[in-house]
N, C-alpha and C positions, 0 to 999 in steps of 0.2 A: 477488528473482531475482538470482542471482550471474552477472553477465556475465563477470566475470573467470574464474571456474572453468569456465563453459561454453565460452569460447574456448580455454582451456587444454586441455580435454578433446578438442576438435576438433583442435587442433594436435598432440595426442598421437598422432593417427592419421597425421600427416605434415605437412610444411611447407605453408604457404599464405600468401597475401597478404590484405590487409585486406578487400577486397570479397568474396573467396572465403569468408572466415570469416563475414562477415555473411550471405551467401547460404546457407551451410551451416547456420548457426544457425536462420535462418528456415525452411529446408527441414525440418530435423529436429524443429522444434517446431510445424510447421503454420502458421507466421507468426502465432501467437497473440500473441506479444510481439515484434513486429518491431524490429530494431535499426536505427539510422541509421548511416551510414558514419562520421560524426564521432565517435559514441560508441565505435565499434569501434576506430578508430585511437587515440583517447585512452586506451582500455583497454590497447591494445598498448604504448603508451609507458610506462604504469605497470608493466606486466608486465616490460618490458625493464629499467626502472629497478630493479625488485626482483630481477633476475637469474633470472626464471622463463622468459624467452624471449630469443633473440638474433636479430639480423638475419642472414639467409642470403644467397642469391643474388638478383640482380635480373635479370629476364628481358629479352628484346629489346624488349618494350613498356614497360619501365620499372617493372614491378610489383616492389615490395620484398617478398620472402618472409620469413617469420618461422619460426623453429624452436624447439621446446621444449627446455629444458635438463633436466639430471637433477633439479635442484631443482623445476622446473616439473612434471616427471613425478611426483615425490613429493607435490607439492601436489594434483595431480589424484587420485592414489591415496588420499590422506587425505580429500579431499572426498567421494569416492564411497563410502568405507567408514565415514563418520561420519553421524550423524543431523543433520537440519536443525534448528537450535535455534529454537524459537518464543519470542518475547518473552512474558513473563508477563502483561504488560498492553499491549494495542495500542490506539491511538487510532483507532477505527473512526469515520469521518465520519458514517455513518448513525446509529450508536448515540448519538453526541454530539448530533447534530441533533435526534433524537426526545427525548432527555433534556432538552434546552433548551426544545424546543417545549412540553413538558409543564409547564413552569414559567413560561411567558411569558403575560402577560395578552392577551386578544383573539385567541389562536391556537387554532384547532380542531384538536387533536392527532389526532382520528379522521380528518379530511380529509388531514392530512399523511401518515398511515399508508396511506390508500387510494391517494394519488398514488404513493407509493413501491411499493405492492403492484402497481399496474398496470405500472410500469416494470420491476420485478423479474420479473414473470411474462412480460413481453414478451422480456426478456433470456433467461430460461430457455427459452422457445419457440424463440428464434433459435439458441441453443446446441444444442438438441436437433435442429433441422433441419440444422445444420452437421455434427453427429456422423454423421448418416446420409447425408451427401452425399459421403462418401469414395469412393475408387476401389477399389483392391485390398485387402480387409481382411486378407489374409494376408501382405502385405509388411511389412518392418521399419519403413519410414518411416510407413506407415499406422498401425502399432501405436503408434509414438511420438506421432503426432498425436492418436490416439484417447485416449491416456493424459492428454494435456494437456487435451483437450476434456472428458473425464470429470471431471477435477479441477474445472474451471470449472462444470460442471453441478451437481456435488455442493455447491459453494459457493453457487450460485444457489438450489438447493433448500433449503439450510439457511437462507438469508436469508428465503425465503418462510415457512418454518416459524417462524422467529423473529418475523416480522411477525404471524403468527397468535397467537403467545404474547403479543405486545404488545397486540393487540386484546382478548385474554382478560383481561389485567391491567386494561386501561382499563374494561372492563365491570364488573369486581369493584370498582374504585374508584368508578365512577359519578360522582355529584355531588361526591365528596370530592376530585376532582382540582382543585386551586386553584392560581392563580399564586403563585410565591414572592414574598414581600414585597421591594420594591425596596430596594436598599442605602441609598438616601438617606432612606428612611422608618424604618430600623432605629435603635433607641436606641444611642447611642454609649457605649462603655465608657471607663472611666478618669475622670479629673477633668474636670468640665464646663468649657467655655470661658466665661470671665468676660464678662458683657455690658458694654455701654458705661456703664450706670448703676452697675454694680458697680465698674468702674474709677474712675469719678468719685468715688464715695463713699470708695474706698480712698485716693485722692490727697488728698481733703479731710481725712480722718482723720490722714494722715501730716503734713499741713501744720499741723493743730491741735496735734499733739504737738511 
């Protein structure tokens, strides 16, 4: 999630102070990824440092307003007109957890999958209930919120389908799923370490010469 670009896009609509920006971000995204005030202001400091925003007026209550610069407007335009680059390889915690569980002795990988399935289905059900708890489906704020929730629902559905795939693979492997040999038990490569007896014989031989 790009907090930087999100705040810039909001500022592109007009000056605002930190808490206003936080509230606007939460409102426009349905509070799906709520920002804290500290993160908002630290981001504003970086944006100011990079010349993308400048400090404007201060109101009678002491709120410091920020205004977007031409460079900031160009940054927003470029962000909105460019695709979001996905990393070629991502370290998904669940995938790594199951991969390791499948190689560890004494771990019932099927139970690990079932525990995750229960949690993933509960998350999917909660998201679905949230989706249909909205107010005015025709309003722009509701549309923005629905887009975010739909994205989360699709991700949750994909996770459940992937868990189905994992279970299918486990059934195909059956009893062939074996723990990976511990590194301490693996044969070491390279020149073997000399034992104490070898060292003693080598010293004796050298002394005799």
